[in-house]
N, C-alpha and C positions, 0 to 999 in steps of 0.2 A: 836311642835317649830320648824318652818325651818329656817334655817340659809343661807344666800345666800353667795355663795364665786365668788365675781367677780376680775378674776384673772389680766386683767387689769389694774383696777383700783390699786390691786396690787404691778404690776410690776413698776406703774407710781412710786409708794411710793419708791419702792427700788431704782430704776435710780435718785430718787433728793437723798435719802440716800445716792447714792455712791457720787454725787455732793455734798453731806454736809460735808461728813467723811475728806477729806483734812483739809479742815479749822477748823473742831474740835476735829482734832488727833494730824497735824502736825504743826500748826499754832501755834507762840508764845503767843498769845491771850489766848488761850484753854489750850496749853500745857505747861503752866506755872502752874495752877492748878492740884493740883494732886488730878483726881477722876478716882475709879476703871475702867475700860476698857467695863464692861457690864453697867455700867451706862452709859458710853458714848453712848452706842450702844441703848441703848431703848432711848434716849433722843433725837437721831438723827432721829429715826425712827419715834417717837411722832413728831418732829419738822417736818419729812419731809409730815407726814398726815396731818398737821395743813396747810402745805403749797397748797398741793393739794386740797384739801377741801377751803382753804379761799381766793385764787387766781382761782377758779374752772377750773382746768387744765383739759383737757379733756384727757383722753388715747388714745395714736393714735395708737395704735396695733387693728388690728381687727383681729388677729390670735398668737398667744405664739408660736413662730417659736424660737428655740433656736441659730441658729447663728445670727440673727437679733437682739436677747436682748443682746447677747456677743460686738455684735457691739455697741449697743446702751450704752451696762455699762462703756467700753472701752473710748468714747465720751466722757458718763458724769464722768470720772474720770480725763480724761486730762482736761475737763472746771474745775473742782473741784481744780485742780493743780494748774491751772492757776491763779484762785482766791486765793490760799491759798499761792500762790509765791508771789502777789502784797502786800498782808499784811504780811508774812515774812521778805521782804524785808521793808518796811515801819520800823517798830519795829527793825530791822538788823541798820538802823540811828542812832538811841542812841544808841544800843551800840558799835555802830563804833565808835560816839563821845566820849562815855566814855572811849574806848581803848587809843582812841589817847592819852587823858589827860595820860591813865595809865602810858603808855610809858614815858612821859615828865615827870611827877611828880617821877616817878621809882618806883609807886604801882606796873609796870608791872612782878617783881618778887615774887609777891604774889596773887595768888588768892585764890577764897571762893570756898567750894564747894557747889554744887547746888544739893541736894537732887531729885527732880523732873527727870532731866537730868541726873542724876548721873556724871556731868562733872564740871570740873573746870571753874570758870568763872572771869572776871578781878573782881576789885571791885567796881572803878566807873561804867564802864560798865554795870552792872548788876543793880546802884541804878537809873542809866538816865532810865535804861528798864523799872525798877518796877515806876519809876515817870511816864513816859509816859502811862505805863499800866493804870496807877491809871485817870491822866486824862481823859484817852481814855472813862472809865465806867463814869466818872464823868461829861463829858460834852457830855454824852446819845450816845456814840459812837456805843454800840452795838444796838442801835435801828435804825443808818445810817446801820450797817453791816446787820440789819435782812434787810431792805428795798433794799440794795444793791444785797443780795441773792436774794430776790422777784424779783426787776429788770432783774436780770441773765434769770432765770426759764421765765420773758414775752420775754427777746428778744432771747431766746436759749430755747425753751422747751425742756422738757427731753423726750428724745428719738429723737430726729433729729439729725442724724450724723452734727458734727462741723466741720469745716473746719480745714485744719493745720493753728494752727494762727500764723500771721507775726511775726516774732525777731526784729520788730523795736519798737515797743511798750514795748517790753519785757526790751530792753538794754536801750532803753529813761528813764523809770521808776528805772531802777538798779542805772543807773548814776547820776538822778535826788536826787534820796534818799542818794548816797553818798555826792553830793554836800550839800545836808541840813544837812547832819549829820556832816559835818567839818564846816557848817554853826552856827550849834546849839552849838559848844565851840569853834570858833573863837576868842572870847576875850580873852577865857584861854591860847588858843595855840599861840595868839598873844604876852601875856603878858609872858609865860614862856619860848620864843625867845627870846625875850629881857632881861630875868632874864639869858638866857645862854648865851647872846653876853657878857653882864655885869662881868659874872663871865672869861669867857674866856680872857674878856680886863684883869681884877686880878690876873689872872694867869700867864699872859706874862708880865706885870709891877710889880707884888710884889709873886715872886715864894716862896718865904718864909710861903705864906699863902697854908695852907690846904686847897686849893677850892675844895677838894672832899666831905672832911666831913664836909665842908660848905655848900653846895651845896644840901646837900639832905635835912634837915630841913628847909632849907629858902626856894626850890622849892615847898614843900608840903605846907608848911604854906602860902605861893604866891600864890600859884593854888587851893588849897581851898578855901582861901577868896575870889576869883577873882571868882569863880564858885559860892561863894554862892550871889556875887553881880548882876552876869549874868542872875540868875535864875529868876531875873523882865522881863529880857527881851527875854525868850526863848519861853513863849506861844502863839508868833504870827509865830515862826518856826514849831513850833507843830504845829500848827492849817495848816500850809500849808503843811506840812507833811503828817496829815492826810486827807488833802483833793486829797494831789495828789493820795493817792490809790482808791480812787472810780472816778476819775478822769482818771485812768489807767483801771481799769473791763470797766465803761461807753466805753474806746476805743476798747479796745480787743473784746467784745461782738457786737461790730457793726458791 
């Protein structure tokens, strides 16, 4: 039995794997799932081989040169980092919205320990982030994610040196995620602001009332109740947030 070794095809698969690595290791969608590193590495290599064969990506290397491979690997790592940045910023919007509510309600002094990242996370920020993750997979967002990866391989074939990206789309996407994160919890923010104004008025007109002890349970009750009521209006904002991710990818890869 004779085994043929195609070095150019293997180099193409490895370059695609380098592009996918930031998405499947650092991005919050997959970083929140506790999977051994070896399993992730094998999964990335298998998925890269499927992309190369499924999209009929032709190896661009006529000869394997170490310097060319290093430059191509750095280019692929930069593309993967940009794609992972868009995905990370998208889910940070939900974390930001929850963090704002935590600070207003008073949950900012209490965090939960995340065994995956081994760090402390805010209560409602973690709740909104996990909810967004559930909605993402329930709405077949992982299918769109694979299509986005395929689009990036068509627009920027592996091995082709990627020019320095423009910072304008990155800043625009980051600012859009900040605005959407605030819009996601805007009803709760405005309601708690009105509660603070009312409590401040009471503290001035009735100094004998201990506003501090009254405000804590009141703000928790009002904030959680308003959050439960506003959940019905969150899906359009979530849809716009996820759509902004793929629009960012399309803008950067043009």
